[in-house]
TORLOMI-267856 format. One record per residue: residue number from 1; residue in three letters; x, y, z of N, C-alpha, C in turn. Coordinates in steps of 0.1 Angstrom, whole numbers, always signed. Each point is the difference from the previous one (the first is absolute). Layout:
% TORLOMI-267856
<r NUM,"ALA",<X,Y,Z>,<X,Y,Z>,<X,Y,Z>>
...
This chain:
% TORLOMI-267856
<r 1,"MET",<-1261,+1252,-828>,<-1,-11,-3>,<+3,+3,-16>>
<r 2,"LYS",<-2,+12,-7>,<+1,+3,-13>,<+17,-1,-4>>
<r 3,"LEU",<+6,+5,+11>,<+16,+5,+3>,<+7,-15,+0>>
<r 4,"ALA",<-7,-8,+7>,<+8,-13,+2>,<-3,-9,-14>>
<r 5,"LEU",<-14,+1,-3>,<+5,-8,-16>,<+6,+5,-11>>
<r 6,"ARG",<-1,+14,+2>,<+12,+5,-11>,<+14,-2,+3>>
<r 7,"LEU",<+3,+2,+11>,<+19,-6,+4>,<-2,-16,+0>>
<r 8,"LEU",<-9,-9,+1>,<+0,-13,-7>,<+1,-1,-15>>
<r 9,"LEU",<-6,+6,-9>,<+0,-3,-13>,<+14,+5,-6>>
<r 10,"ILE",<+4,+13,+10>,<+15,+7,-7>,<+9,-15,+4>>
<r 11,"GLY",<-2,-3,+10>,<+8,-13,+5>,<+1,-10,-11>>
<r 12,"CYS",<-14,-2,-1>,<+0,-15,-10>,<+7,+3,-12>>
<r 13,"THR",<-3,+19,-7>,<+7,+0,-10>,<+17,+1,-4>>
<r 14,"PHE",<+1,+2,+14>,<+16,+1,-2>,<+7,-12,+3>>
<r 15,"THR",<-7,-11,+6>,<+4,-13,-1>,<+1,-7,-8>>
<r 16,"SER",<-16,+3,-7>,<+3,-2,-15>,<+10,+6,-9>>
<r 17,"THR",<+4,+7,+2>,<+10,+10,-12>,<+10,-7,+5>>
<r 18,"ALA",<+6,-1,+13>,<+14,-6,+0>,<+3,-16,-2>>
<r 19,"ARG",<-11,-7,-1>,<-2,-13,-7>,<+4,+0,-13>>
<r 20,"ALA",<-10,+8,-8>,<+3,+3,-14>,<+13,+1,-3>>
<r 21,"ASP",<+7,+9,+5>,<+12,+6,-2>,<+15,-13,+5>>
<r 22,"GLU",<-4,-8,+7>,<+11,-12,+4>,<+2,-6,-14>>
<r 23,"PRO",<+11,-3,+0>,<+5,-6,-13>,<-5,-14,+4>>
<r 24,"PRO",<-4,-8,-16>,<-3,-18,+2>,<+11,-7,+8>>
<r 25,"PRO",<-7,-9,+4>,<+11,-12,+7>,<+10,-2,-16>>
<r 26,"PRO",<+10,-7,+5>,<+9,-4,-11>,<-3,-9,-7>>
<r 27,"SER",<+3,+1,-13>,<-8,-17,-7>,<+10,-2,-11>>
<r 28,"VAL",<-1,-10,-6>,<+6,-7,-10>,<-7,+3,-16>>
<r 29,"ALA",<-12,+4,+6>,<-8,+3,-13>,<-4,+14,-1>>
<r 30,"GLN",<-5,+5,-16>,<-1,+15,-1>,<-15,-1,+8>>
<r 31,"LYS",<-5,+16,+3>,<-9,+3,+4>,<-15,-6,-8>>
<r 32,"ALA",<-8,+6,+1>,<-14,-5,-9>,<-2,+15,-8>>
<r 33,"GLY",<+3,-6,-14>,<+1,+11,-9>,<+20,+8,-1>>
<r 34,"GLY",<+2,-8,+8>,<+14,+9,+3>,<+10,-5,-19>>
<r 35,"LEU",<+9,+4,-4>,<+8,-4,-12>,<+14,+5,+5>>
<r 36,"LEU",<+10,-11,-7>,<+14,+0,+2>,<+4,-1,-13>>
<r 37,"VAL",<+7,+7,-4>,<+11,+0,-12>,<+11,+1,+1>>
<r 38,"GLN",<+9,-9,-2>,<+17,-1,+5>,<+4,-3,-19>>
<r 39,"VAL",<+6,+9,-2>,<+8,+0,-9>,<+17,-3,+2>>
<r 40,"ASN",<+3,-13,-4>,<+14,-4,+3>,<+8,-1,-14>>
<r 41,"VAL",<+11,+6,+4>,<+15,-4,-9>,<+9,-6,+4>>
<r 42,"GLU",<+2,-15,-6>,<+13,-5,+9>,<+9,-2,-15>>
<r 43,"ALA",<+13,-3,+12>,<+9,+5,-10>,<+11,-9,+5>>
<r 44,"ASN",<+8,-8,-9>,<+11,-9,+4>,<+10,+5,+0>>
<r 45,"VAL",<+6,-1,+14>,<+17,+7,+1>,<+9,-9,+3>>
<r 46,"SER",<-3,-12,-8>,<+10,-11,+7>,<+13,+1,-6>>
<r 47,"ALA",<+9,-4,+3>,<+14,-1,-8>,<+2,-4,-14>>
<r 48,"ASP",<-1,+9,-6>,<+4,-3,-15>,<-15,+0,-6>>
<r 49,"LYS",<-11,+4,+5>,<-11,-2,-6>,<-8,+14,+2>>
<r 50,"VAL",<+8,+14,+8>,<-7,+11,+3>,<-11,+4,-11>>
<r 51,"PHE",<-14,+0,+8>,<-9,+4,-10>,<-7,-9,-13>>
<r 52,"LYS",<+9,-13,+3>,<-9,-12,-9>,<-3,-12,+9>>
<r 53,"PRO",<-16,+4,+1>,<-9,+8,-7>,<-4,+13,+4>>
<r 54,"VAL",<-9,+7,-2>,<-8,+14,+3>,<-11,-7,+0>>
<r 55,"SER",<-11,+1,+9>,<-16,-1,-2>,<-7,+10,+7>>
<r 56,"ILE",<-12,+5,-6>,<-11,+6,+10>,<-12,-8,+1>>
<r 57,"ALA",<-4,-3,+14>,<-8,-11,+3>,<-11,+8,+8>>
<r 58,"PRO",<-13,+5,-2>,<-11,+5,+7>,<-5,-6,+10>>
<r 59,"ASP",<-6,+1,+11>,<-7,-9,+2>,<-15,+7,+3>>
<r 60,"VAL",<-12,-4,+3>,<-12,+7,+6>,<-8,-8,+8>>
<r 61,"SER",<-4,+5,+12>,<-8,-4,+9>,<-12,+8,+5>>
<r 62,"TYR",<-14,-11,+2>,<-10,+10,+0>,<-6,-6,+13>>
<r 63,"GLY",<-5,+5,+11>,<-7,-2,+8>,<-15,-8,-3>>
<r 64,"LEU",<-9,-10,-3>,<-11,+0,+0>,<-6,+2,+11>>
<r 65,"THR",<+1,-5,+13>,<-3,+1,+13>,<+11,+7,+9>>
<r 66,"SER",<-2,+3,+11>,<+15,-3,+11>,<+5,-13,+2>>
<r 67,"ASP",<-5,-10,-4>,<+3,-12,-2>,<+6,-9,-10>>
<r 68,"LEU",<-1,+8,-9>,<-1,-10,-14>,<+9,+12,-13>>
<r 69,"THR",<+10,-2,-4>,<+6,+8,-6>,<+5,-10,-14>>
<r 70,"VAL",<-1,+9,-11>,<+5,-9,-17>,<+12,+7,-2>>
<r 71,"SER",<+9,-7,-9>,<+9,+6,-3>,<+5,-5,-15>>
<r 72,"LEU",<+5,+7,-8>,<+3,-1,-12>,<+19,+2,+3>>
<r 73,"ILE",<+8,-10,-4>,<+14,-1,+4>,<+10,-7,-9>>
<r 74,"HIS",<+11,+10,+2>,<+10,+2,-9>,<+13,-3,+3>>
<r 75,"SER",<+4,+7,+11>,<+10,-1,+8>,<+6,-7,+10>>
<r 76,"THR",<+12,-1,-3>,<+7,-14,+9>,<-5,+1,+15>>
<r 77,"VAL",<+1,+14,+5>,<-7,+0,+14>,<-13,-5,-2>>
<r 78,"GLY",<-9,+2,-4>,<-14,-4,-1>,<-3,-10,-2>>
<r 79,"THR",<+9,-8,-8>,<-1,-15,-6>,<+8,-8,+12>>
<r 80,"THR",<+13,+4,+8>,<+5,-7,+9>,<+3,+4,+11>>
<r 81,"GLY",<-5,+9,+2>,<+5,+9,+17>,<+11,+5,+2>>
<r 82,"PHE",<+13,-4,-10>,<+11,+2,-1>,<+4,+12,-10>>
<r 83,"ARG",<+9,+9,+4>,<+6,+13,-11>,<+12,-10,-5>>
<r 84,"GLY",<+3,+8,-6>,<+16,-5,-9>,<+0,-5,-13>>
<r 85,"GLY",<-13,-7,-7>,<+0,-9,-6>,<-6,+12,-16>>
<r 86,"THR",<+4,-4,-11>,<-1,+10,-12>,<-6,-8,-11>>
<r 87,"GLY",<-5,+6,-8>,<-6,-5,-14>,<-14,-1,-1>>
<r 88,"ARG",<-7,+0,+11>,<-15,-2,-1>,<-3,+17,-3>>
<r 89,"GLY",<-15,-6,-7>,<-6,+11,-8>,<+3,+2,-11>>
<r 90,"ILE",<+2,+14,+0>,<+7,+3,-15>,<+12,+1,-2>>
<r 91,"CYS",<+9,-6,-4>,<+12,+0,-3>,<+6,+5,-7>>
<r 92,"VAL",<+7,+16,-2>,<+5,+7,-9>,<+12,-1,-5>>
<r 93,"THR",<+6,-10,+4>,<+16,+2,-3>,<+4,-12,-13>>
<r 94,"GLY",<-11,-6,-5>,<-1,-9,-10>,<+2,-17,+6>>
<r 95,"THR",<+4,-12,-10>,<+3,-9,+4>,<+18,-2,-2>>
<r 96,"ASP",<+5,+8,-5>,<+15,-2,+1>,<+5,+6,+15>>
<r 97,"ASN",<-11,+6,+7>,<+8,+10,+11>,<-10,-5,+13>>
<r 98,"GLY",<-1,-14,-3>,<-8,-6,+15>,<-12,-4,-2>>
<r 99,"CYS",<-9,+7,-10>,<-17,-3,+0>,<-2,-15,-5>>
<r 100,"GLY",<+3,-10,+7>,<+2,-11,-4>,<-16,-4,-4>>
<r 101,"GLY",<-12,+6,+8>,<-11,-7,-1>,<-7,+11,-11>>
<r 102,"GLY",<+7,+9,-8>,<-6,+9,-13>,<-1,+12,+7>>
<r 103,"LEU",<-7,+10,-8>,<-6,+14,+4>,<-11,-4,+16>>
<r 104,"TYR",<-8,-8,-1>,<-11,+0,+12>,<+1,-12,+6>>
<r 105,"ASN",<+0,-2,+11>,<-1,-14,+5>,<-6,+3,+17>>
<r 106,"ASN",<-3,-14,+4>,<-4,+2,+15>,<-12,+9,+2>>
<r 107,"ALA",<-10,-2,-1>,<-14,+5,+6>,<-8,-11,+5>>
<r 108,"GLY",<-4,+8,+13>,<-13,-9,+8>,<-8,+10,+6>>
<r 109,"VAL",<-12,-10,+4>,<-9,+8,+4>,<-3,-9,+15>>
<r 110,"GLU",<-5,+9,+6>,<+1,-8,+21>,<-13,+7,+6>>
<r 111,"ALA",<-7,-7,+9>,<-5,+5,+6>,<+7,-1,+16>>
<r 112,"LEU",<-6,+9,+8>,<+3,-2,+16>,<-7,+6,+8>>
<r 113,"PHE",<-3,-14,+7>,<-10,+2,+11>,<+4,-1,+12>>
<r 114,"ALA",<-3,+15,+5>,<+9,+2,+12>,<-13,+3,+13>>
<r 115,"PRO",<-2,-9,+9>,<-7,+5,+8>,<+3,+6,+14>>
<r 116,"LEU",<+15,-4,+2>,<+7,+1,+12>,<+8,+17,-3>>
<r 117,"HIS",<-5,+10,+9>,<+3,+13,+2>,<+5,+1,+15>>
<r 118,"GLY",<+8,+9,+0>,<+8,+6,+13>,<+11,+0,+2>>
<r 119,"MET",<+7,-3,+12>,<+12,-2,+1>,<+8,-11,-6>>
<r 120,"VAL",<-8,-12,-1>,<+3,-13,-7>,<-12,+1,-14>>
<r 121,"ALA",<+2,+2,-10>,<-6,+1,-14>,<+4,-13,-7>>
<r 122,"ALA",<-7,-7,-6>,<+0,-11,-9>,<-7,+0,-11>>
<r 123,"GLY",<+1,-12,-13>,<-7,-6,-5>,<+4,-5,-6>>
<r 124,"LEU",<-8,-7,-14>,<+5,-12,-6>,<-2,+6,-15>>
<r 125,"VAL",<+9,-3,-9>,<+2,+1,-15>,<-1,-10,-6>>
<r 126,"ALA",<-9,+2,-12>,<-3,-8,-12>,<+0,+3,-15>>
<r 127,"GLY",<+10,-5,-6>,<+1,+9,-15>,<+5,-13,-11>>
<r 128,"PHE",<-2,+8,-12>,<+6,-6,-11>,<+7,+3,-8>>
<r 129,"TYR",<+15,+0,-1>,<+12,+5,-8>,<-2,-4,-16>>
<r 130,"VAL",<+5,+7,-9>,<+7,-5,-12>,<+14,+4,+1>>
<r 131,"ASN",<+8,-13,-1>,<+17,+0,-3>,<+1,+13,+11>>
<r 132,"PRO",<+1,-8,+13>,<+4,+6,+12>,<+14,+0,+1>>
<r 133,"GLY",<+7,-10,-4>,<+17,-4,-2>,<+7,+9,-8>>
<r 134,"ALA",<-9,+8,-14>,<+11,+3,-10>,<+10,+4,+1>>
<r 135,"ALA",<+2,+10,+11>,<+14,+9,+1>,<+8,-9,+10>>
<r 136,"THR",<-4,-12,+2>,<+12,-10,+8>,<-1,-12,-7>>
<r 137,"SER",<+0,+0,-15>,<-1,-9,-14>,<-3,-14,+6>>
<r 138,"ALA",<-14,+2,+6>,<-10,-10,+0>,<-5,-5,-12>>
<r 139,"ALA",<-7,-10,+0>,<-9,-5,-14>,<-6,+15,-8>>
<r 140,"PRO",<-2,+0,-11>,<-7,+10,-8>,<-14,-3,+2>>
<r 141,"ASN",<-8,+6,+1>,<-14,-5,-1>,<-6,-6,+8>>
<r 142,"GLY",<+4,+6,+12>,<-4,-6,+16>,<-9,+1,+1>>
<r 143,"TYR",<-13,-3,+6>,<-9,+2,+9>,<-1,-9,+15>>
<r 144,"ASP",<-2,+12,+10>,<+2,-5,+11>,<-12,+4,+11>>
<r 145,"VAL",<-4,-8,+8>,<-6,+5,+13>,<+3,+4,+10>>
<r 146,"LYS",<+0,+13,+5>,<+7,+6,+9>,<-11,-2,+10>>
<r 147,"LEU",<+9,-7,+15>,<-11,+1,+13>,<+15,+5,+12>>
<r 148,"GLY",<-4,+6,+7>,<+5,+5,+11>,<-9,+8,+12>>
<r 149,"ALA",<+8,+9,+7>,<-4,+6,+12>,<+8,+15,+1>>
<r 150,"LYS",<-7,+8,+4>,<+7,+13,+7>,<+0,+3,+15>>
<r 151,"ALA",<+9,+4,+5>,<-4,+2,+16>,<+12,+12,+1>>
<r 152,"LYS",<-4,+11,+9>,<+6,+9,+5>,<-6,+1,+17>>
<r 153,"LEU",<+15,+3,+5>,<-1,+2,+15>,<+4,+17,-1>>
<r 154,"THR",<-10,+7,+7>,<+4,+15,+3>,<+3,+4,+14>>
<r 155,"ALA",<+9,+6,+2>,<+5,+6,+17>,<+2,+11,-3>>
<r 156,"GLY",<-5,+7,+2>,<+3,+18,-3>,<+6,+3,-12>>
<r 157,"ALA",<+14,+0,+1>,<+8,+7,-16>,<+4,-17,-4>>
<r 158,"LEU",<+1,-7,+7>,<+5,-11,-6>,<-11,-8,-5>>
<r 159,"ALA",<+1,-12,-15>,<-8,-7,-5>,<+9,-14,-3>>
<r 160,"LEU",<-5,-9,+1>,<+6,-12,-3>,<-12,-8,-10>>
<r 161,"SER",<+4,-3,-13>,<-6,-5,-13>,<+3,-14,-5>>
<r 162,"PHE",<-6,-10,+2>,<-3,-13,-4>,<-4,-5,-10>>
<r 163,"ASN",<+3,-2,-16>,<-11,-1,-10>,<+5,-13,-11>>
<r 164,"PRO",<-1,-11,+10>,<+3,-15,-5>,<-10,+1,-17>>
<r 165,"SER",<+3,-9,-7>,<-6,-4,-11>,<+7,-11,-6>>
<r 166,"VAL",<-10,-7,-10>,<+4,-10,-7>,<-5,+0,-18>>
<r 167,"PHE",<+7,-4,-6>,<-8,+2,-17>,<-1,-16,-1>>
<r 168,"ILE",<-7,-5,-4>,<-4,-12,-6>,<+1,-1,-12>>
<r 169,"ALA",<+2,-4,-10>,<+6,-4,-13>,<-14,-3,-3>>
<r 170,"THR",<-8,+1,-11>,<-11,-5,-6>,<+0,-9,-14>>
<r 171,"ASN",<+13,+7,-6>,<+3,-7,-17>,<+14,-4,+4>>
<r 172,"ARG",<+5,-6,-11>,<+17,+2,-5>,<+9,-8,+10>>
<r 173,"ARG",<-9,-5,+11>,<+7,-10,+11>,<+12,-11,-4>>
<r 174,"ASP",<-5,-4,-12>,<+13,-9,-2>,<+7,+3,-13>>
<r 175,"ALA",<-2,+11,-7>,<+5,+9,-9>,<+16,+2,+2>>
<r 176,"THR",<+7,+2,-13>,<+13,+3,+1>,<+0,+14,-7>>
<r 177,"PRO",<+5,+12,+12>,<+1,-3,+11>,<-12,+0,+4>>
<r 178,"PRO",<+0,-7,+15>,<-12,-2,+8>,<-4,+13,+9>>
<r 179,"ASN",<-18,+3,+1>,<-1,+9,+9>,<+1,-5,+15>>
<r 180,"PRO",<+7,+3,+6>,<+1,-4,+13>,<-12,+9,+13>>
<r 181,"ASP",<-4,-7,+10>,<-4,+5,+11>,<+9,+9,+8>>
<r 182,"LEU",<-4,+12,+1>,<+7,+14,+9>,<-3,-2,+13>>
<r 183,"LEU",<+9,+4,+9>,<-3,+5,+12>,<+7,+12,+7>>
<r 184,"TYR",<-8,+10,+4>,<+8,+14,+8>,<-3,+1,+11>>
<r 185,"LEU",<+7,+1,+13>,<-1,+4,+11>,<+5,+10,+2>>
<r 186,"PRO",<-4,+13,-3>,<+8,+18,+6>,<-4,+3,+11>>
<r 187,"LEU",<+10,+3,+6>,<-1,+8,+12>,<+2,+11,-2>>
<r 188,"GLY",<-5,+12,+7>,<+1,+16,+1>,<+0,+7,+14>>
<r 189,"VAL",<+7,+10,+1>,<-1,+6,+14>,<+1,+15,-4>>
<r 190,"THR",<-9,+11,+1>,<+0,+13,-3>,<+2,+4,+14>>
<r 191,"TYR",<+6,+14,-1>,<-1,+11,+13>,<-4,+15,-6>>
<r 192,"LYS",<-9,+7,+4>,<+0,+13,-5>,<+8,+7,+10>>
<r 193,"VAL",<+6,+5,-8>,<+12,+8,+7>,<-4,+13,+5>>
<r 194,"ALA",<-12,+5,-11>,<-5,+15,+4>,<-11,-1,-11>>
<r 195,"GLN",<-8,+10,+3>,<-13,-3,-5>,<-4,+0,-14>>
<r 196,"PRO",<+11,+1,-9>,<-2,-1,-12>,<+11,-11,-7>>
<r 197,"PHE",<+7,-4,+10>,<+10,-8,-7>,<-2,-14,+8>>
<r 198,"THR",<+8,-12,-7>,<-3,-11,+4>,<+9,-10,-5>>
<r 199,"ALA",<+9,-8,+10>,<+8,-7,-5>,<-4,-14,+2>>
<r 200,"GLY",<+12,-9,-6>,<-5,-17,+1>,<+11,-5,-6>>
<r 201,"LEU",<-3,-16,+6>,<+12,-8,-4>,<-9,-12,-6>>
<r 202,"GLY",<+4,-4,-10>,<-7,-14,-6>,<+7,-14,-2>>
<r 203,"THR",<-6,-8,+8>,<+8,-14,-4>,<-8,-11,+0>>
<r 204,"GLY",<+5,-13,+1>,<-8,-12,+0>,<+2,-10,-12>>
<r 205,"VAL",<-4,-12,+0>,<+4,-10,-8>,<-10,-4,-13>>
<r 206,"PHE",<+4,+0,-13>,<-6,-7,-11>,<+7,-10,-7>>
<r 207,"SER",<-9,-8,-7>,<+5,-12,-8>,<-7,+4,-14>>
<r 208,"LEU",<+6,-2,-12>,<-3,-4,-14>,<-4,-12,+0>>
<r 209,"ASP",<-1,-10,+5>,<-4,-16,-2>,<-2,-5,+13>>
<r 210,"ILE",<-15,-2,+6>,<-3,-3,+14>,<+6,-17,-2>>
<r 211,"SER",<-1,-3,-9>,<+5,-16,+3>,<+14,-4,+4>>
<r 212,"ASN",<+7,+12,-3>,<+13,-2,+2>,<+6,+9,+8>>
<r 213,"PHE",<-6,+6,+13>,<+5,+9,+7>,<+9,+4,+3>>
<r 214,"SER",<+6,-15,+7>,<+11,+1,+7>,<+14,+3,-12>>
<r 215,"SER",<-3,-4,-11>,<+11,+4,-8>,<+2,+16,-7>>
<r 216,"ASN",<-13,+6,+3>,<+0,+12,-6>,<-7,+13,+3>>
<r 217,"PHE",<+0,-3,+15>,<-6,+14,+5>,<+8,+11,+2>>
<r 218,"SER",<-5,+16,+2>,<+8,+7,-2>,<+1,+12,+13>>
<r 219,"ILE",<+6,+9,+4>,<-7,+8,+9>,<+7,+15,-2>>
<r 220,"PRO",<-8,+6,-1>,<+0,+13,-5>,<+1,+11,+10>>
<r 221,"LEU",<+7,+12,+1>,<+1,+9,+8>,<+2,+17,-5>>
<r 222,"GLY",<-12,+7,+4>,<+1,+11,-8>,<-5,+11,+12>>
<r 223,"VAL",<+3,+13,-5>,<-2,+12,+10>,<-12,+9,-13>>
<r 224,"ASN",<-9,+7,+10>,<-10,+10,-6>,<-2,+10,+6>>
<r 225,"GLY",<-6,+8,-9>,<-7,+14,+7>,<-8,+7,-5>>
<r 226,"MET",<-12,+8,+5>,<-12,+2,-7>,<-5,+14,+9>>
<r 227,"TYR",<-3,+10,-8>,<+0,+15,+2>,<-16,+3,-6>>
<r 228,"ALA",<-8,+6,+9>,<-13,+0,-3>,<+3,+19,-4>>
<r 229,"ILE",<-2,+1,-11>,<-1,+14,-3>,<-16,+5,+2>>
<r 230,"ASP",<-13,-4,+2>,<-7,+5,+6>,<-8,-11,+2>>
<r 231,"PRO",<-16,+2,+7>,<-7,-11,+5>,<-5,-12,-13>>
<r 232,"HIS",<+6,+2,-15>,<-4,-5,-10>,<+10,-7,-10>>
<r 233,"LEU",<+14,+8,+2>,<+10,-4,-8>,<+13,-5,+8>>
<r 234,"ALA",<+6,-10,-2>,<+17,-2,+7>,<+5,-5,-11>>
<r 235,"VAL",<+14,+4,+5>,<+9,-9,-10>,<+12,-8,+6>>
<r 236,"GLY",<+4,-12,-3>,<+7,-11,+8>,<+11,-3,-11>>
<r 237,"GLY",<+7,-6,+6>,<+13,-5,-5>,<+8,-12,+8>>
<r 238,"SER",<+6,-11,-6>,<+8,-10,+5>,<+12,-5,-4>>
<r 239,"PHE",<+8,-5,+7>,<+13,-9,-6>,<-2,-11,+6>>
<r 240,"THR",<+0,-15,-5>,<+1,-10,+3>,<+10,-7,-4>>
<r 241,"PHE",<+6,-10,+5>,<+9,-12,-7>,<-12,-12,+4>>
<r 242,"ALA",<-4,-2,-17>,<-9,-7,+1>,<+3,-14,+3>>
<r 243,"LYS",<+13,-10,-2>,<+1,-8,+3>,<+13,-1,+12>>
<r 244,"LEU",<+1,+6,+9>,<+14,+3,+9>,<+1,-14,+3>>
<r 245,"THR",<-6,-10,+3>,<+7,-14,+0>,<-14,-10,+2>>
<r 246,"GLY",<+4,-10,+1>,<-10,-11,-4>,<+7,-19,+0>>
<r 247,"ALA",<-6,-5,-6>,<+1,-15,+5>,<+19,-1,-8>>
<r 248,"SER",<+3,-12,+4>,<+14,-1,-2>,<+4,-3,-15>>
<r 249,"ALA",<-13,-7,-5>,<+2,-4,-14>,<+0,+12,-11>>
<r 250,"LEU",<-8,+10,+5>,<+1,+14,-6>,<+17,+6,+5>>
<r 251,"ARG",<+2,+3,+10>,<+14,+5,+0>,<+6,-8,-6>>
<r 252,"ASP",<+0,-14,-1>,<+14,-6,-5>,<-3,-2,-20>>
<r 253,"ALA",<-9,+7,-5>,<-4,+0,-11>,<+12,+9,-8>>
<r 254,"THR",<+1,-3,-12>,<+9,+7,-9>,<-5,+4,-11>>
<r 255,"PRO",<-6,+13,-4>,<+5,+12,+8>,<-8,+2,+14>>
<r 256,"ALA",<+6,+7,+10>,<-7,-1,+13>,<-16,+7,-6>>
<r 257,"ALA",<-11,-9,+9>,<-13,+4,+0>,<+0,+9,+13>>
<r 258,"VAL",<+6,+2,+10>,<-6,+10,+13>,<+13,+6,+1>>
<r 259,"GLY",<-3,+12,+5>,<+11,+8,+6>,<-2,+10,-2>>
<r 260,"ALA",<+8,+12,+3>,<-1,+14,+2>,<-1,+7,-14>>
<r 261,"ASP",<+5,-6,-10>,<+1,+5,-12>,<-12,+0,-10>>
<r 262,"PHE",<-15,-8,+8>,<-12,+2,-3>,<-8,+14,+7>>
<r 263,"ARG",<+0,+9,-9>,<-7,+9,+5>,<-13,+6,-8>>
<r 264,"GLY",<-10,+6,+9>,<-9,+10,-10>,<-5,+14,+11>>
<r 265,"VAL",<-5,+7,-5>,<-3,+17,+0>,<-14,-1,-4>>
<r 266,"HIS",<-9,+7,+11>,<-12,-4,-1>,<-4,+16,+1>>
<r 267,"VAL",<-8,+11,-9>,<-5,+16,+5>,<-13,-7,-5>>
<r 268,"TRP",<-11,+7,+8>,<-14,-1,-1>,<-4,+14,+4>>
<r 269,"LEU",<-14,-1,-5>,<-6,+15,+3>,<-18,-7,+3>>
<r 270,"ASN",<-2,+4,+12>,<-15,-6,+8>,<-9,+13,-2>>
<r 271,"TYR",<-13,-3,-8>,<-10,+10,+2>,<-12,-8,+4>>
<r 272,"THR",<-6,+9,+13>,<-12,-9,+9>,<-14,+11,-3>>
<r 273,"ARG",<-7,-6,+4>,<-12,+9,+3>,<-11,-9,+8>>
């Protein structure tokens, strides 16, 4: 009897340990108490505007619970879901070299409520931003409310993401220049090539004025990769045609407002715990 009880206890302990060692199900939120710090360096490499501008844009996210993450955002990708844009955060090249919004622009706070975990993980985003369009020549001193969602489908080494968002202007809507409503519909796919290395593609559609969407939407296309140095540190990089194609009104503009001449490079460092 004692032997049977002892074996049962050993089996329960082994099962408990095995379950504890299992990775948590995929989520678009941080784990409870989890911290993510991402420092992005964003560089314009467009034709005739190489390194005009260059900006440093840090993002910080903290998991209040396994379902609720709060974030301080500066970067293009944190704001819009797209890589390729430049000039957000701390713009270090000066107003004569592409920093139209000055030294510091585009700051936002966000809350992500993500109760759906697993193969299909999803959540809702709400936030408030100061000057989210500074790097895209939108109105200065613009204040916007961000509403959106994050969704991720994971199937083994493959993952698909869709992070739609809309920015609703709360001031300067009728000013000159106006502070327009913005729409971002980013799509991404990543594949874990090997345990430390993940490669991906990014595309989608965005508009810098929802009220005139059919005349000013753009479609970017980019490649990216990330290498995990250890469980806490990772480095990444991307190359993006920020406005590869788009609405005919943009394509016919003089000078052209879309095409392969519009390019951005991002390099970033991730710290997680």
